[in-house]
N, CA, C and O atoms as a Tripos MOL2 file, in Angstrom:
@<TRIPOS>MOLECULE
protein
  284   283    71     0     0
PROTEIN
NO_CHARGES

@<TRIPOS>ATOM
      1 N           5.9190   -5.0820   -1.6220 N.3       1 MET1
      2 CA          6.7040   -5.4460   -0.8290 C.3       1 MET1
      3 C           8.1960   -5.0870   -1.4200 C.2       1 MET1
      4 O           8.9380   -4.6880   -0.5230 O.2       1 MET1
      5 N           8.8810   -5.1410   -2.8700 N.am      2 ASP2
      6 CA          9.5480   -5.2130   -3.2100 C.3       2 ASP2
      7 C          10.2680   -3.3020   -3.0080 C.2       2 ASP2
      8 O          11.4350   -2.9810   -2.7830 O.2       2 ASP2
      9 N           9.3200   -2.5900   -3.1550 N.am      3 ASN3
     10 CA          9.1020   -0.8350   -3.0190 C.3       3 ASN3
     11 C          10.1030   -1.0380   -1.5240 C.2       3 ASN3
     12 O          11.2570   -0.6870   -1.2780 O.2       3 ASN3
     13 N           9.0640   -1.7660   -0.7030 N.am      4 ILE4
     14 CA          9.5260   -1.6330    0.8390 C.3       4 ILE4
     15 C          11.5820   -2.1560    0.7280 C.2       4 ILE4
     16 O          12.5410   -1.4770    1.0950 O.2       4 ILE4
     17 N          11.5790   -3.6220    0.0620 N.am      5 ALA5
     18 CA         12.7200   -4.0680   -0.0780 C.3       5 ALA5
     19 C          14.3260   -3.1130   -0.4630 C.2       5 ALA5
     20 O          15.4600   -3.3110   -0.0270 O.2       5 ALA5
     21 N          13.7300   -1.8850   -1.6030 N.am      6 GLU6
     22 CA         14.3460   -1.4790   -2.3620 C.3       6 GLU6
     23 C          14.8500    0.2050   -1.3820 C.2       6 GLU6
     24 O          15.7500    1.0440   -1.4270 O.2       6 GLU6
     25 N          13.9900    0.0150   -0.8350 N.am      7 GLY7
     26 CA         13.8650    1.5250   -0.1130 C.3       7 GLY7
     27 C          15.0540    1.2730    0.5450 C.2       7 GLY7
     28 O          16.1690    1.7760    0.4100 O.2       7 GLY7
     29 N          14.4720    0.0840    1.5610 N.am      8 PHE8
     30 CA         15.5740   -0.3870    2.9570 C.3       8 PHE8
     31 C          16.9480   -0.4550    2.6240 C.2       8 PHE8
     32 O          17.8650   -0.4600    3.4450 O.2       8 PHE8
     33 N          17.0590   -0.5080    1.4260 N.am      9 ASP9
     34 CA         18.7180   -1.0570    0.9590 C.3       9 ASP9
     35 C          18.9370    0.8870    0.5950 C.2       9 ASP9
     36 O          20.0960    1.3010    0.6420 O.2       9 ASP9
     37 N          18.2860    1.4760    0.4050 N.am     10 GLY10
     38 CA         18.6340    3.0750    0.1070 C.3      10 GLY10
     39 C          19.8000    3.5100    0.5910 C.2      10 GLY10
     40 O          20.7220    3.7690   -0.1820 O.2      10 GLY10
     41 N          19.9340    3.6620    2.0250 N.am     11 GLY11
     42 CA         20.6360    4.0570    2.8090 C.3      11 GLY11
     43 C          20.6090    4.7870    3.7800 C.2      11 GLY11
     44 O          21.2620    4.7680    4.8240 O.2      11 GLY11
     45 N          19.5170    5.7040    3.2660 N.am     12 SER12
     46 CA         18.7100    6.6890    4.3880 C.3      12 SER12
     47 C          17.3170    6.5240    4.4680 C.2      12 SER12
     48 O          16.6130    5.8960    3.6780 O.2      12 SER12
     49 N          16.8280    7.3800    5.8860 N.am     13 ASP13
     50 CA         15.5840    7.3450    5.8860 C.3      13 ASP13
     51 C          14.9640    7.9450    5.1700 C.2      13 ASP13
     52 O          13.8020    7.5600    5.0400 O.2      13 ASP13
     53 N          15.3750    9.0650    4.4240 N.am     14 LYS14
     54 CA         14.6870   10.1100    3.4990 C.3      14 LYS14
     55 C          14.5340    9.0850    2.4920 C.2      14 LYS14
     56 O          13.3380    8.7980    2.5190 O.2      14 LYS14
     57 N          15.0130    8.5050    1.7700 N.am     15 GLU15
     58 CA         14.9110    7.4710    0.1740 C.3      15 GLU15
     59 C          13.7050    6.2750    0.8810 C.2      15 GLU15
     60 O          12.5930    5.9950    0.4340 O.2      15 GLU15
     61 N          14.3820    5.7450    2.0880 N.am     16 PHE16
     62 CA         13.3630    4.5390    2.8180 C.3      16 PHE16
     63 C          11.8860    5.5210    2.9760 C.2      16 PHE16
     64 O          11.0660    4.9320    2.2720 O.2      16 PHE16
     65 N          11.5460    6.1410    3.2870 N.am     17 ALA17
     66 CA         10.8210    7.1490    3.2620 C.3      17 ALA17
     67 C          10.1800    7.2830    1.9640 C.2      17 ALA17
     68 O           8.9510    7.3010    1.8950 O.2      17 ALA17
     69 N          10.8620    7.3720    1.0000 N.am     18 LYS18
     70 CA         10.0570    8.0850   -0.0510 C.3      18 LYS18
     71 C           9.6610    6.2900   -1.0500 C.2      18 LYS18
     72 O           8.7760    6.3270   -1.9060 O.2      18 LYS18
     73 N          10.3350    5.0640   -0.8070 N.am     19 PHE19
     74 CA         10.3910    4.2020   -1.2700 C.3      19 PHE19
     75 C           8.6600    3.7270   -1.2490 C.2      19 PHE19
     76 O           7.7690    3.3890   -2.0280 O.2      19 PHE19
     77 N           8.9330    4.0020    0.4240 N.am     20 LEU20
     78 CA          7.6990    4.1310    1.1130 C.3      20 LEU20
     79 C           6.4100    4.1320    1.1210 C.2      20 LEU20
     80 O           5.5090    3.3670    1.4670 O.2      20 LEU20
     81 N           6.5770    5.7250    0.4140 N.am     21 SER21
     82 CA          5.6300    6.2960   -0.0570 C.3      21 SER21
     83 C           5.3370    5.5560   -1.5110 C.2      21 SER21
     84 O           4.2210    5.8830   -1.9160 O.2      21 SER21
     85 N           5.9540    4.7430   -2.3200 N.am     22 TYR22
     86 CA          5.6770    4.1910   -3.6280 C.3      22 TYR22
     87 C           4.9010    2.8600   -3.2470 C.2      22 TYR22
     88 O           4.3040    2.1630   -4.0690 O.2      22 TYR22
     89 N           4.9810    2.6320   -2.0410 N.am     23 SER23
     90 CA          4.2600    1.0540   -1.4230 C.3      23 SER23
     91 C           2.5130    1.5180   -1.1760 C.2      23 SER23
     92 O           1.4190    1.0740   -1.5230 O.2      23 SER23
     93 N           3.2330    3.1080   -0.0610 N.am     24 GLN24
     94 CA          1.4070    3.1520   -0.4410 C.3      24 GLN24
     95 C           0.3060    3.8240   -1.6910 C.2      24 GLN24
     96 O          -0.8950    4.0540   -1.5510 O.2      24 GLN24
     97 N           1.0750    4.0170   -2.7980 N.am     25 ARG25
     98 CA          0.2430    4.1950   -4.0110 C.3      25 ARG25
     99 C           0.6620    2.8450   -4.8770 C.2      25 ARG25
    100 O           0.4380    3.0040   -6.0770 O.2      25 ARG25
    101 N           1.1670    1.6710   -4.5700 N.am     26 SER26
    102 CA          1.2340    0.4370   -4.8270 C.3      26 SER26
    103 C          -0.5060   -0.3570   -4.0520 C.2      26 SER26
    104 O          -1.1400   -1.2670   -4.5850 O.2      26 SER26
    105 N          -0.7240    0.0580   -3.2780 N.am     27 CYS27
    106 CA         -1.7210   -0.3310   -2.5180 C.3      27 CYS27
    107 C          -2.9590    0.7700   -3.2930 C.2      27 CYS27
    108 O          -3.6950    0.3090   -4.1660 O.2      27 CYS27
    109 N          -3.0460    1.9240   -2.9480 N.am     28 SER28
    110 CA         -4.2810    2.4450   -3.7570 C.3      28 SER28
    111 C          -4.2660    2.1750   -5.5110 C.2      28 SER28
    112 O          -5.0760    2.9450   -6.0270 O.2      28 SER28
    113 N          -3.7100    1.4770   -6.3330 N.am     29 GLU29
    114 CA         -3.4480    0.5970   -7.3270 C.3      29 GLU29
    115 C          -4.2510   -0.6350   -7.0420 C.2      29 GLU29
    116 O          -5.3930   -0.8470   -7.4510 O.2      29 GLU29
    117 N          -3.4510   -1.4980   -6.2200 N.am     30 ALA30
    118 CA         -4.7390   -2.9960   -5.7490 C.3      30 ALA30
    119 C          -5.9490   -2.2610   -5.6060 C.2      30 ALA30
    120 O          -6.8170   -2.5300   -6.4370 O.2      30 ALA30
    121 N          -6.1990   -1.4530   -4.8060 N.am     31 LYS31
    122 CA         -7.4890   -1.4240   -4.2240 C.3      31 LYS31
    123 C          -8.4960   -0.9770   -5.8240 C.2      31 LYS31
    124 O          -9.3480   -1.6780   -6.3690 O.2      31 LYS31
    125 N          -8.0080    0.3910   -6.2360 N.am     32 SER32
    126 CA         -8.4560    0.2510   -7.7070 C.3      32 SER32
    127 C          -8.8740   -0.5370   -8.2210 C.2      32 SER32
    128 O         -10.0490   -0.4450   -8.5760 O.2      32 SER32
    129 N          -8.0110   -1.8550   -8.5510 N.am     33 GLN33
    130 CA         -7.9990   -2.7070   -9.3340 C.3      33 GLN33
    131 C          -9.3480   -3.7320   -9.0830 C.2      33 GLN33
    132 O         -10.1490   -4.1970   -9.8940 O.2      33 GLN33
    133 N          -9.2080   -3.9210   -7.1310 N.am     34 LEU34
    134 CA        -10.7260   -4.5610   -6.2890 C.3      34 LEU34
    135 C         -12.0010   -3.8630   -6.6420 C.2      34 LEU34
    136 O         -12.9410   -4.6570   -6.6910 O.2      34 LEU34
    137 N         -12.3520   -2.5140   -6.9250 N.am     35 TYR35
    138 CA        -12.9720   -1.8310   -7.1450 C.3      35 TYR35
    139 C         -13.2530   -2.4310   -9.3140 C.2      35 TYR35
    140 O         -14.3680   -2.8590   -9.6110 O.2      35 TYR35
    141 N         -12.4320   -2.3640  -10.1560 N.am     36 ARG36
    142 CA        -12.3340   -2.9360  -11.2060 C.3      36 ARG36
    143 C         -13.4570   -4.0000  -11.1760 C.2      36 ARG36
    144 O         -14.4950   -3.9420  -11.8340 O.2      36 ARG36
    145 N         -13.0950   -4.9860  -10.3120 N.am     37 ALA37
    146 CA        -13.0540   -6.4350  -10.4390 C.3      37 ALA37
    147 C         -14.5400   -7.0820   -9.9490 C.2      37 ALA37
    148 O         -15.0600   -8.1360  -10.3140 O.2      37 ALA37
    149 N         -15.0950   -5.9480   -8.8760 N.am     38 GLU38
    150 CA        -15.7570   -6.2880   -8.5070 C.3      38 GLU38
    151 C         -16.7820   -5.7390   -9.5600 C.2      38 GLU38
    152 O         -17.5130   -6.5970  -10.0530 O.2      38 GLU38
    153 N         -16.9640   -4.3680  -10.0090 N.am     39 ASP39
    154 CA        -18.0160   -3.2640  -11.0020 C.3      39 ASP39
    155 C         -18.3580   -4.4650  -12.2900 C.2      39 ASP39
    156 O         -19.3490   -4.4390  -13.0200 O.2      39 ASP39
    157 N         -16.9110   -5.7960  -12.3320 N.am     40 ARG40
    158 CA        -17.2180   -6.6010  -13.4180 C.3      40 ARG40
    159 C         -17.5810   -7.9530  -13.1360 C.2      40 ARG40
    160 O         -17.4620   -8.9270  -13.8790 O.2      40 ARG40
    161 N         -18.1890   -7.8820  -11.5920 N.am     41 GLN41
    162 CA        -18.6170   -9.2180  -11.4340 C.3      41 GLN41
    163 C         -17.4240  -10.1660  -11.1440 C.2      41 GLN41
    164 O         -17.8990  -11.1800  -10.6330 O.2      41 GLN41
    165 N         -16.5640  -10.2310  -11.2130 N.am     42 HIS42
    166 CA        -15.0880  -11.2390  -11.5310 C.3      42 HIS42
    167 C         -14.9870  -11.1300   -9.7120 C.2      42 HIS42
    168 O         -14.3360  -12.0380   -9.1950 O.2      42 HIS42
    169 N         -15.4100  -10.3930   -9.0490 N.am     43 LEU43
    170 CA        -15.0160  -10.5880   -7.6150 C.3      43 LEU43
    171 C         -16.7190  -10.8310   -6.4470 C.2      43 LEU43
    172 O         -17.8950  -10.6300   -6.7500 O.2      43 LEU43
    173 N         -16.1930  -11.2490   -5.3300 N.am     44 ASP44
    174 CA        -17.9280  -11.5750   -4.4180 C.3      44 ASP44
    175 C         -17.3830   -9.9030   -3.8500 C.2      44 ASP44
    176 O         -16.2500   -9.5450   -3.5280 O.2      44 ASP44
    177 N         -18.5330   -9.2020   -3.8820 N.am     45 PRO45
    178 CA        -18.1630   -7.6820   -3.1800 C.3      45 PRO45
    179 C         -17.9810   -7.7180   -1.3610 C.2      45 PRO45
    180 O         -17.7730   -6.7110   -0.6840 O.2      45 PRO45
    181 N         -18.1070   -9.0230   -0.8590 N.am     46 ASP46
    182 CA        -17.4310   -9.6310    0.6240 C.3      46 ASP46
    183 C         -16.4930   -9.1080    0.5620 C.2      46 ASP46
    184 O         -16.1720   -8.0120    1.0210 O.2      46 ASP46
    185 N         -15.5530  -10.3250   -0.4130 N.am     47 LEU47
    186 CA        -14.5180  -10.4910   -0.7230 C.3      47 LEU47
    187 C         -13.4970   -9.2720   -0.4620 C.2      47 LEU47
    188 O         -12.5780   -9.1070    0.3400 O.2      47 LEU47
    189 N         -14.1150   -8.4110   -1.5930 N.am     48 ALA48
    190 CA        -13.5170   -7.0170   -1.8350 C.3      48 ALA48
    191 C         -13.3680   -6.6920   -0.8440 C.2      48 ALA48
    192 O         -12.4110   -6.8950   -0.0970 O.2      48 ALA48
    193 N         -14.3940   -6.0740   -0.6650 N.am     49 LEU49
    194 CA        -14.6450   -5.2700    0.7310 C.3      49 LEU49
    195 C         -13.1900   -5.6270    1.5300 C.2      49 LEU49
    196 O         -12.2780   -4.8960    1.9150 O.2      49 LEU49
    197 N         -13.3660   -6.8620    1.5880 N.am     50 GLU50
    198 CA        -12.5920   -7.7220    2.7620 C.3      50 GLU50
    199 C         -11.1620   -7.2850    2.3550 C.2      50 GLU50
    200 O         -10.7660   -6.7930    3.4120 O.2      50 GLU50
    201 N         -10.2590   -7.1780    1.5640 N.am     51 TRP51
    202 CA         -9.6640   -7.3660    0.9630 C.3      51 TRP51
    203 C          -8.9350   -5.4640    1.1430 C.2      51 TRP51
    204 O          -7.9350   -5.1340    1.7800 O.2      51 TRP51
    205 N          -9.8250   -4.6080    0.3790 N.am     52 ARG52
    206 CA         -9.9110   -3.4930    0.9010 C.3      52 ARG52
    207 C          -9.8780   -3.0640    2.4260 C.2      52 ARG52
    208 O         -10.1950   -1.9090    2.7100 O.2      52 ARG52
    209 N          -9.7080   -3.4690    2.8750 N.am     53 SER53
    210 CA         -9.7350   -3.4260    4.5480 C.3      53 SER53
    211 C          -8.5250   -2.9990    4.8560 C.2      53 SER53
    212 O          -7.9250   -1.9710    5.1710 O.2      53 SER53
    213 N          -8.2720   -4.7750    4.5490 N.am     54 HIS54
    214 CA         -6.3510   -4.6760    4.7030 C.3      54 HIS54
    215 C          -5.6940   -4.4820    3.7110 C.2      54 HIS54
    216 O          -4.6690   -5.1240    3.9400 O.2      54 HIS54
    217 N          -5.5410   -3.8330    2.3470 N.am     55 LEU55
    218 CA         -5.3130   -2.7170    1.9300 C.3      55 LEU55
    219 C          -5.1150   -0.9140    3.0420 C.2      55 LEU55
    220 O          -4.2270   -0.2540    3.5820 O.2      55 LEU55
    221 N          -6.2410   -0.8860    2.8760 N.am     56 ASP56
    222 CA         -6.2360    0.3220    4.0360 C.3      56 ASP56
    223 C          -5.7040    0.0930    5.1870 C.2      56 ASP56
    224 O          -5.1010    1.1210    5.4970 O.2      56 ASP56
    225 N          -5.5530   -0.9820    6.2930 N.am     57 GLU57
    226 CA         -4.5470   -1.0700    7.0130 C.3      57 GLU57
    227 C          -2.9860   -1.2650    6.7220 C.2      57 GLU57
    228 O          -2.0510   -0.9490    7.4580 O.2      57 GLU57
    229 N          -2.9510   -1.7480    5.7070 N.am     58 ILE58
    230 CA         -1.7760   -1.4840    4.8940 C.3      58 ILE58
    231 C          -0.8360   -0.1630    5.0970 C.2      58 ILE58
    232 O           0.2370    0.1350    5.6230 O.2      58 ILE58
    233 N          -2.0560    0.5390    4.2470 N.am     59 HIS59
    234 CA         -1.8130    1.8390    3.9110 C.3      59 HIS59
    235 C          -1.2840    2.7580    5.3480 C.2      59 HIS59
    236 O          -0.2580    3.4330    5.4270 O.2      59 HIS59
    237 N          -2.0600    2.5970    6.1450 N.am     60 ARG60
    238 CA         -2.0800    3.1320    7.0580 C.3      60 ARG60
    239 C          -0.6190    2.8680    8.1230 C.2      60 ARG60
    240 O          -0.1750    3.7410    8.8680 O.2      60 ARG60
    241 N          -0.1900    1.8400    8.0150 N.am     61 ILE61
    242 CA          0.9050    1.2130    8.5520 C.3      61 ILE61
    243 C           2.2550    1.7040    8.0970 C.2      61 ILE61
    244 O           3.2670    2.0180    8.7230 O.2      61 ILE61
    245 N           1.9840    1.6750    6.9180 N.am     62 ILE62
    246 CA          3.2350    2.4650    6.0800 C.3      62 ILE62
    247 C           3.3570    3.7360    6.5450 C.2      62 ILE62
    248 O           4.4060    4.2910    6.8720 O.2      62 ILE62
    249 N           1.6100    4.4420    6.5790 N.am     63 GLY63
    250 CA          2.4430    5.5020    6.8510 C.3      63 GLY63
    251 C           2.4230    6.3130    8.1500 C.2      63 GLY63
    252 O           2.3370    7.5390    8.2170 O.2      63 GLY63
    253 N           2.5200    5.4090    9.2250 N.am     64 GLY64
    254 CA          3.0860    5.8240   10.4330 C.3      64 GLY64
    255 C           4.6770    5.4070   10.4310 C.2      64 GLY64
    256 O           5.5110    5.8940   11.1950 O.2      64 GLY64
    257 N           4.9440    4.3900    9.4030 N.am     65 ILE65
    258 CA          6.6200    4.2890    9.2840 C.3      65 ILE65
    259 C           6.9180    5.8620    8.9680 C.2      65 ILE65
    260 O           7.2370    6.7620    9.7440 O.2      65 ILE65
    261 N           6.6820    5.8830    7.4280 N.am     66 ILE66
    262 CA          6.9600    7.3910    7.3560 C.3      66 ILE66
    263 C           6.9440    8.2910    8.1650 C.2      66 ILE66
    264 O           8.0480    8.8340    8.1940 O.2      66 ILE66
    265 N           6.3240    8.6780    8.7680 N.am     67 ARG67
    266 CA          5.7380    9.2800    9.8650 C.3      67 ARG67
    267 C           7.4370    9.4680   10.8670 C.2      67 ARG67
    268 O           8.1970   10.4290   10.9890 O.2      67 ARG67
    269 N           7.4720    8.2150   11.3570 N.am     68 HIS68
    270 CA          8.1800    8.1940   12.3330 C.3      68 HIS68
    271 C           9.7040    8.5510   11.2990 C.2      68 HIS68
    272 O          10.5860    9.2940   11.7310 O.2      68 HIS68
    273 N           9.7800    7.9350   10.0260 N.am     69 LEU69
    274 CA         11.1960    8.7990    9.7640 C.3      69 LEU69
    275 C          11.6000    9.3850    9.3260 C.2      69 LEU69
    276 O          12.7200    9.2630    8.8290 O.2      69 LEU69
    277 N          10.5520   10.7830    9.2650 N.am     70 ARG70
    278 CA         10.3420   11.8810    8.8630 C.3      70 ARG70
    279 C          10.5430   12.8820   10.4330 C.2      70 ARG70
    280 O          10.9650   14.0310   10.5680 O.2      70 ARG70
    281 N          10.0820   11.9620   11.3870 N.am     71 SER71
    282 CA         10.3960   13.0270   12.4100 C.3      71 SER71
    283 C          11.9550   12.9340   13.4790 C.2      71 SER71
    284 O          12.1890   13.8140   14.3070 O.2      71 SER71
@<TRIPOS>BOND
     1     1     2 1
     2     2     3 1
     3     3     4 2
     4     3     5 am
     5     5     6 1
     6     6     7 1
     7     7     8 2
     8     7     9 am
     9     9    10 1
    10    10    11 1
    11    11    12 2
    12    11    13 am
    13    13    14 1
    14    14    15 1
    15    15    16 2
    16    15    17 am
    17    17    18 1
    18    18    19 1
    19    19    20 2
    20    19    21 am
    21    21    22 1
    22    22    23 1
    23    23    24 2
    24    23    25 am
    25    25    26 1
    26    26    27 1
    27    27    28 2
    28    27    29 am
    29    29    30 1
    30    30    31 1
    31    31    32 2
    32    31    33 am
    33    33    34 1
    34    34    35 1
    35    35    36 2
    36    35    37 am
    37    37    38 1
    38    38    39 1
    39    39    40 2
    40    39    41 am
    41    41    42 1
    42    42    43 1
    43    43    44 2
    44    43    45 am
    45    45    46 1
    46    46    47 1
    47    47    48 2
    48    47    49 am
    49    49    50 1
    50    50    51 1
    51    51    52 2
    52    51    53 am
    53    53    54 1
    54    54    55 1
    55    55    56 2
    56    55    57 am
    57    57    58 1
    58    58    59 1
    59    59    60 2
    60    59    61 am
    61    61    62 1
    62    62    63 1
    63    63    64 2
    64    63    65 am
    65    65    66 1
    66    66    67 1
    67    67    68 2
    68    67    69 am
    69    69    70 1
    70    70    71 1
    71    71    72 2
    72    71    73 am
    73    73    74 1
    74    74    75 1
    75    75    76 2
    76    75    77 am
    77    77    78 1
    78    78    79 1
    79    79    80 2
    80    79    81 am
    81    81    82 1
    82    82    83 1
    83    83    84 2
    84    83    85 am
    85    85    86 1
    86    86    87 1
    87    87    88 2
    88    87    89 am
    89    89    90 1
    90    90    91 1
    91    91    92 2
    92    91    93 am
    93    93    94 1
    94    94    95 1
    95    95    96 2
    96    95    97 am
    97    97    98 1
    98    98    99 1
    99    99   100 2
   100    99   101 am
   101   101   102 1
   102   102   103 1
   103   103   104 2
   104   103   105 am
   105   105   106 1
   106   106   107 1
   107   107   108 2
   108   107   109 am
   109   109   110 1
   110   110   111 1
   111   111   112 2
   112   111   113 am
   113   113   114 1
   114   114   115 1
   115   115   116 2
   116   115   117 am
   117   117   118 1
   118   118   119 1
   119   119   120 2
   120   119   121 am
   121   121   122 1
   122   122   123 1
   123   123   124 2
   124   123   125 am
   125   125   126 1
   126   126   127 1
   127   127   128 2
   128   127   129 am
   129   129   130 1
   130   130   131 1
   131   131   132 2
   132   131   133 am
   133   133   134 1
   134   134   135 1
   135   135   136 2
   136   135   137 am
   137   137   138 1
   138   138   139 1
   139   139   140 2
   140   139   141 am
   141   141   142 1
   142   142   143 1
   143   143   144 2
   144   143   145 am
   145   145   146 1
   146   146   147 1
   147   147   148 2
   148   147   149 am
   149   149   150 1
   150   150   151 1
   151   151   152 2
   152   151   153 am
   153   153   154 1
   154   154   155 1
   155   155   156 2
   156   155   157 am
   157   157   158 1
   158   158   159 1
   159   159   160 2
   160   159   161 am
   161   161   162 1
   162   162   163 1
   163   163   164 2
   164   163   165 am
   165   165   166 1
   166   166   167 1
   167   167   168 2
   168   167   169 am
   169   169   170 1
   170   170   171 1
   171   171   172 2
   172   171   173 am
   173   173   174 1
   174   174   175 1
   175   175   176 2
   176   175   177 am
   177   177   178 1
   178   178   179 1
   179   179   180 2
   180   179   181 am
   181   181   182 1
   182   182   183 1
   183   183   184 2
   184   183   185 am
   185   185   186 1
   186   186   187 1
   187   187   188 2
   188   187   189 am
   189   189   190 1
   190   190   191 1
   191   191   192 2
   192   191   193 am
   193   193   194 1
   194   194   195 1
   195   195   196 2
   196   195   197 am
   197   197   198 1
   198   198   199 1
   199   199   200 2
   200   199   201 am
   201   201   202 1
   202   202   203 1
   203   203   204 2
   204   203   205 am
   205   205   206 1
   206   206   207 1
   207   207   208 2
   208   207   209 am
   209   209   210 1
   210   210   211 1
   211   211   212 2
   212   211   213 am
   213   213   214 1
   214   214   215 1
   215   215   216 2
   216   215   217 am
   217   217   218 1
   218   218   219 1
   219   219   220 2
   220   219   221 am
   221   221   222 1
   222   222   223 1
   223   223   224 2
   224   223   225 am
   225   225   226 1
   226   226   227 1
   227   227   228 2
   228   227   229 am
   229   229   230 1
   230   230   231 1
   231   231   232 2
   232   231   233 am
   233   233   234 1
   234   234   235 1
   235   235   236 2
   236   235   237 am
   237   237   238 1
   238   238   239 1
   239   239   240 2
   240   239   241 am
   241   241   242 1
   242   242   243 1
   243   243   244 2
   244   243   245 am
   245   245   246 1
   246   246   247 1
   247   247   248 2
   248   247   249 am
   249   249   250 1
   250   250   251 1
   251   251   252 2
   252   251   253 am
   253   253   254 1
   254   254   255 1
   255   255   256 2
   256   255   257 am
   257   257   258 1
   258   258   259 1
   259   259   260 2
   260   259   261 am
   261   261   262 1
   262   262   263 1
   263   263   264 2
   264   263   265 am
   265   265   266 1
   266   266   267 1
   267   267   268 2
   268   267   269 am
   269   269   270 1
   270   270   271 1
   271   271   272 2
   272   271   273 am
   273   273   274 1
   274   274   275 1
   275   275   276 2
   276   275   277 am
   277   277   278 1
   278   278   279 1
   279   279   280 2
   280   279   281 am
   281   281   282 1
   282   282   283 1
   283   283   284 2
@<TRIPOS>SUBSTRUCTURE
     1 MET1         2 RESIDUE 1 A MET
     2 ASP2         6 RESIDUE 1 A ASP
     3 ASN3        10 RESIDUE 1 A ASN
     4 ILE4        14 RESIDUE 1 A ILE
     5 ALA5        18 RESIDUE 1 A ALA
     6 GLU6        22 RESIDUE 1 A GLU
     7 GLY7        26 RESIDUE 1 A GLY
     8 PHE8        30 RESIDUE 1 A PHE
     9 ASP9        34 RESIDUE 1 A ASP
    10 GLY10       38 RESIDUE 1 A GLY
    11 GLY11       42 RESIDUE 1 A GLY
    12 SER12       46 RESIDUE 1 A SER
    13 ASP13       50 RESIDUE 1 A ASP
    14 LYS14       54 RESIDUE 1 A LYS
    15 GLU15       58 RESIDUE 1 A GLU
    16 PHE16       62 RESIDUE 1 A PHE
    17 ALA17       66 RESIDUE 1 A ALA
    18 LYS18       70 RESIDUE 1 A LYS
    19 PHE19       74 RESIDUE 1 A PHE
    20 LEU20       78 RESIDUE 1 A LEU
    21 SER21       82 RESIDUE 1 A SER
    22 TYR22       86 RESIDUE 1 A TYR
    23 SER23       90 RESIDUE 1 A SER
    24 GLN24       94 RESIDUE 1 A GLN
    25 ARG25       98 RESIDUE 1 A ARG
    26 SER26      102 RESIDUE 1 A SER
    27 CYS27      106 RESIDUE 1 A CYS
    28 SER28      110 RESIDUE 1 A SER
    29 GLU29      114 RESIDUE 1 A GLU
    30 ALA30      118 RESIDUE 1 A ALA
    31 LYS31      122 RESIDUE 1 A LYS
    32 SER32      126 RESIDUE 1 A SER
    33 GLN33      130 RESIDUE 1 A GLN
    34 LEU34      134 RESIDUE 1 A LEU
    35 TYR35      138 RESIDUE 1 A TYR
    36 ARG36      142 RESIDUE 1 A ARG
    37 ALA37      146 RESIDUE 1 A ALA
    38 GLU38      150 RESIDUE 1 A GLU
    39 ASP39      154 RESIDUE 1 A ASP
    40 ARG40      158 RESIDUE 1 A ARG
    41 GLN41      162 RESIDUE 1 A GLN
    42 HIS42      166 RESIDUE 1 A HIS
    43 LEU43      170 RESIDUE 1 A LEU
    44 ASP44      174 RESIDUE 1 A ASP
    45 PRO45      178 RESIDUE 1 A PRO
    46 ASP46      182 RESIDUE 1 A ASP
    47 LEU47      186 RESIDUE 1 A LEU
    48 ALA48      190 RESIDUE 1 A ALA
    49 LEU49      194 RESIDUE 1 A LEU
    50 GLU50      198 RESIDUE 1 A GLU
    51 TRP51      202 RESIDUE 1 A TRP
    52 ARG52      206 RESIDUE 1 A ARG
    53 SER53      210 RESIDUE 1 A SER
    54 HIS54      214 RESIDUE 1 A HIS
    55 LEU55      218 RESIDUE 1 A LEU
    56 ASP56      222 RESIDUE 1 A ASP
    57 GLU57      226 RESIDUE 1 A GLU
    58 ILE58      230 RESIDUE 1 A ILE
    59 HIS59      234 RESIDUE 1 A HIS
    60 ARG60      238 RESIDUE 1 A ARG
    61 ILE61      242 RESIDUE 1 A ILE
    62 ILE62      246 RESIDUE 1 A ILE
    63 GLY63      250 RESIDUE 1 A GLY
    64 GLY64      254 RESIDUE 1 A GLY
    65 ILE65      258 RESIDUE 1 A ILE
    66 ILE66      262 RESIDUE 1 A ILE
    67 ARG67      266 RESIDUE 1 A ARG
    68 HIS68      270 RESIDUE 1 A HIS
    69 LEU69      274 RESIDUE 1 A LEU
    70 ARG70      278 RESIDUE 1 A ARG
    71 SER71      282 RESIDUE 1 A SER
């Protein structure tokens, strides 16, 4: 969310798209952490799957905004 806010205030679509891509990378990092927590049995596998699904959806939505900004 912070990357999106920072990019939104950047003054251009190009700058905004750059920070949105950082947000996508943050989604990937969060998914990695969920896999790690699940592997170490700190997180229920069903819950981890649900959260990864939400992160995938957020990643896709951000990607759509990036495509819109670049078109």
